[in-house]
N, C-alpha and C positions, 0 to 999 in steps of 0.2 A: 452108044455116043448118049445121046436120049434119052434112052432109058436110065442111063444115070447119073442127067439133071436130071432127068424127074424126081429121084426117092433122095438128091441130093436136097433138094427143093421141102419136099416131104417132111424129112429127120431134121431141116431148118424151125420148118412151119410146129411141128412139135413141140420142139423149146420153145421157142415163147414162147406157146403156151403151158408149156411149165413156170416158163416160171414171171406169163401175169398170175395166177390162181396160184403164185402163190405170193409175191404182193398182196391179190385180197388175201390171203387173211392175217399176213406178216402189216398190216391195216389196222381188221379188224379189231386182232390183238392190242395191238396199239388205245386202237381207241375203247378200246371194252376195259384196259387199266386206267384210259388217260380218267373217264368216265367213273369209277370206282373214285379215285382220288380224290375229286371233286366232293365225292356224294363222302368219305370219312372227313374230308373238309367240312363241310355240311356239317354235320353229323356234330363234330369237332367241337360246331362255334354254336349251336341248338344247344346243346351242354352244358354252354361257358354258360353262360344268356338263366337257364335256367339254373344253374348252381348261382349266380348273381343274382333272380326271384324270389329264391325259395328257400335259400343260405349253402351255403353247405354244403358239398354231402358225407355220409357217415363219419365218421374217425377221425373226419381230419378240424381243423378249429379257424371258426371265421377270422378275418386279420380284426388285425383293433383299431380300433373310432378314432379318429384324426383329432391331430389337435384343439382345429374348429369347430369336431362337431360338440368335443369336450369341453369350448368354454360357452357356443351358442343352449347346447340339452342344459349348462349353470347359469346362462343372463335367464332366460326359458323359470329355470325356476325360482317361488318365489327369497327373493333378501330378505327373511325374516331376521334380530336382535333381541335378544332377548336378554333376563337378566331378571334378579333372584336376590330375595331378601328375607333377612332370616337372625329372631333376638332365639338365643336362648339362658336357661337359664343352668349352668352344674354346679359339680361338686369345686374345681379345680382349675382353676379359669388355663394354668402352663397344661397338665394336662390336653383338654379339651385344645389348646391351638394345635399339640405337636398330634391327636389325632385327627383334628381340619387337613394342618399338613401336608399328615401322610397315604388323604383320603386322597387332594388335589397329586398326588404324583404317581399314587394307580390309575389313575383318570386323564389321565396324561397330561396335568393340570400344573398350574405353579402357582405360586401369594404372590399375586401383583403386593397388596400393604396386610400394614401390623405395626399394632398400639398394645400392650397390654396400657392396662393405668393402678397402683399397688399394689404389685405380686404378690406382695412380702407380703402386706396383712388377706387372710382369706377373708376375710368379713368384707373387706370395704371392693376386692378384686373387677375389673375388669377389661374388656377389652373389645376395640374392634381389627378386621380380618376384607379383603377379596380377598379371593380366589377365581381367575379365573380357567373354566375347562372347553374341550373340543361343546362345541353346543349338541351333539347327537349323545355327548353322555351330560344336559345340562341332567335333564330331569333323573335321573341312576343318581346321580354328586348330590342333590336338594334330598334325597331321598333318604345315604350315609350323615353328611349334615345334620338331619332330622332324633339323629339315632344315634347322635354322640351327648346331646343334651336333654332337656326339656323345652318344650318348642311353646316358646313367648308370641310369640308374633312369625307370620307365614308371608312371603308375596311373593309373582310371578307378575314382572308389564311382557310385551314387546311389543316392536318400532316395525314395521313390512318399507324400507331398507330402497324397495324395490324400481315406485319408481325416481327413487334420485341418484343411486346407480344409474337407471340409465337415460338420467338427461346429461351428469355428468359427464359418462360417459362420449357420451354426443356432444354436446361443448369435447371436449379435449382432438378428440379427432375433428373437428372442426379448426382450435388454435396448429394441431400439429399441420394439419394446410394453410392457414394460413403462417406460417412457420416460415414451410420450405416455400414459397411464393414471398417472402418477401427475405431471402435468399439467395434467390434467382434473382430479382431487385436489389439486388447485392453486387453478382457476380458481373454484373452490371455496367458496363462504364457512364458515371452521368459526374453529377457537380460535388462538390466537398458539403453546401447546403442538400442535398439529396442525398446522399450517402448517407449521413448525420441522422435526419428523418427518419429514413426506414433504422436502424442499426436501435435511435430512441420506442421506434415501432413495436420490434426483436425482442428487446428487452421487454418492452410492456407488457408483447405475447406470451416472451416464455415464465414470467412471474406469473401471470393466470395458468398455467401448463404446471406450472409447478405446483398453483395453490386443487388446483382441482387435482392433480395425481397423490397427493397427500391428502385433501379430504374418501377420494376412493379410495385411497389405502388404510383411515381410519376403518367406511363405512365395510370394508371387502372385513377387518380386524373382529367387529362390532357383531356381524356372521356370523365368518367361524369361528372364531369362541367366542362363549357368554359369561357376564360378569356376577361370583353369586356375595353379600356380601353380611361376613356376618357380624352378631353382637354377641358378644361372651359376656354371661352376670355371672359373678356367682351368687349360692345359694339359699348361704349363709347370712350374705349381706341381710338381702326378706324374710330372716328367723325371728320370731322372737328375741327381742334378752332382755332377761327379771331382771330390773337394777338390785345394788346394793344399797344395806339396811340401811349406810352411810349416807344413801346422796337418799333415801326413801329420809329422814332426818329432814333433811338441811331441805327438801323440798316441803314440808310438813311447816319447818320454821319459816323459809319463801313466808308460806302462806299464809301463817298464822297472825304475821310482819302482815300484811294483805287484808288482813280484814280489820283487823288494828284503828291500820290507817285509813281505808275505809270504813270504815265504826268516826272515828273521830272527824277524819271532812263532813260526815254524813250528822255527828252532835254543836257539831259551827254551823252551820245550818244552820238544818233547827234553831237557835237561841237567834241567830238571824233575820229568823223568819218572828218569833218571836218580838222582837226586836221593834221590829217596818211593821209590823200591827201591834202594837202596847196599844196604844188609843184611842181602837177601838174594840180587843178584848178591858180599856179601865170603863168603856160603854158598858160596856155589856153586865160587865159585872158591877157598875151604879144602876142602870135597869133595873136587874137581875135583883139588885140588894130595894133597887125601890118596892117592887111586885114584891117579896117578899113579906119589907115593913108591912104592905098596907094588910093581908094577906090577915097578918095575925092580930095586925088591929082587927080588920073584922071577927074573926075567928073571939079574941074578948072580948068583944063589946055581945057579941054573940050567947057568953058566957052569963047563967045570973052572981 
């Protein structure tokens, strides 16, 4: 009996020892798996941070920049408005206008104004036109326009609008905040006078906002698109013209009449001078005759 009890106790101890050993192994395997998971997470985080710092891995495209980043880049760049003027001698004004229109369309631009005078008379034909093209194609367009005819005059000017655009944008933001504040005030309860005063202030602020928006739109348009003013003049209008025989004879006749009239006027003027100075002339003549008579008398006395 006692032996059976001792054997049962030993068997129970062996079972408990085996169970404890199995539990410790399970705990070790769980801790190792958890540590491996934590390590994989940390590695993933480190790889993500590296990708952010040094760029995306090879074979993967970088994310596109946001609109705000693009706007900041555009505001940081100088805002330059460029304009050009070209004066050309051309063989035919109509053909030159067609060529310049084609150049504007090839450069993604357009003709904004056009005026042609005396197009039917080739000797007196002339024209003026304004072309607007994207700013990045300004130089290329100026070169193409210069090849259309003989350049008489060419000039380029630029205006930096960076400060104006920055100041106007800041004023516009402030005015929009003021508009929002006035609208909040109008939403609250108040007297009729207060409401009318707020509406008046809101109207003034809205007018200033619209003016600034229009100015900013104009300045941005001047920066994005460049304007080129072209003046055309037919070469035939500047070539020397040989006068006809009839015109030459008419010119000679008019010149002869003019010379005759001038000669007549000169003779009449000379006679008037003679009339005015006649007394002096008579006195000089008398004095001369007296002297001459005296000289003859002396010569007669001296002769035997």
